RODO-2510 file (C-alpha; in nm, 4 decimals, decimal comma):
residues 52
     n   res          X          Y          Z
     1     m    -4,2816     2,5483     2,7358
     2     n    -4,4422     2,2060     2,7032
     3     i    -4,3101     2,1723     2,3500
     4     l    -3,9522     2,1891     2,4816
     5     a    -4,0197     1,8839     2,6958
     6     f    -4,0906     1,7024     2,3687
     7     l    -3,8323     1,8574     2,1367
     8     i    -3,5249     1,8271     2,3592
     9     p    -3,5482     1,4470     2,4036
    10     v    -3,6320     1,4016     2,0348
    11     s    -3,3272     1,6038     1,9331
    12     l    -3,1047     1,4096     2,1735
    13     i    -3,2330     1,0786     2,0358
    14     l    -3,1770     1,1890     1,6745
    15     g    -2,8287     1,3146     1,7583
    16     g    -2,7486     0,9852     1,9286
    17     l    -2,8702     0,7916     1,6251
    18     g    -2,6494     1,0036     1,4016
    19     l    -2,3518     0,9404     1,6280
    20     l    -2,4203     0,5668     1,6260
    21     a    -2,4413     0,5668     1,2468
    22     f    -2,1083     0,7496     1,2254
    23     v    -1,9376     0,5092     1,4667
    24     w    -2,0811     0,2150     1,2721
    25     s    -1,9414     0,3557     0,9476
    26     l    -1,5987     0,3924     1,1066
    27     r    -1,6006     0,0335     1,2340
    28     a    -1,7293    -0,0987     0,8990
    29     a    -1,4209     0,0484     0,7250
    30     q    -1,6207     0,2884     0,5085
    31     y    -1,3351     0,5415     0,5105
    32     e    -1,0450     0,3052     0,4399
    33     d    -0,9798     0,3687     0,0696
    34     l    -1,0054     0,7423     0,0194
    35     e    -0,7425     0,7477    -0,2559
    36     g    -0,9091     0,4756    -0,4650
    37     a    -1,2179     0,6808    -0,5452
    38     r    -1,0001     0,9654    -0,6665
    39     h    -0,8147     0,7366    -0,9066
    40     r    -1,1221     0,5412    -1,0225
    41     i    -1,2982     0,8551    -1,1416
    42     l    -1,0030     0,9434    -1,3673
    43     s    -0,9522     0,6026    -1,5276
    44     d    -1,0783     0,5410    -1,8819
    45     d    -1,1462     0,1682    -1,8512
    46     h    -1,5167     0,1986    -1,7694
    47     d    -1,7371    -0,0828    -1,8929
    48     d    -2,0544     0,1160    -1,8324
    49     a    -1,9561     0,4082    -2,0566
    50     p    -2,2070     0,4754    -2,3355
    51     m    -2,0965     0,3770    -2,6835
    52     r    -2,0598     0,6580    -2,9385
***
């Protein structure tokens, strides 16, 4: 029973940190250009492609 007194606050703190990280990513515009990644992966004009 004593372990629950330790694990419950730890889990609440970790959940709160995860929520803060998610809110930060929303405010930092991390999810603004969802279409761009889809188009960039299909384009052939990569400069970092290995030469054959």
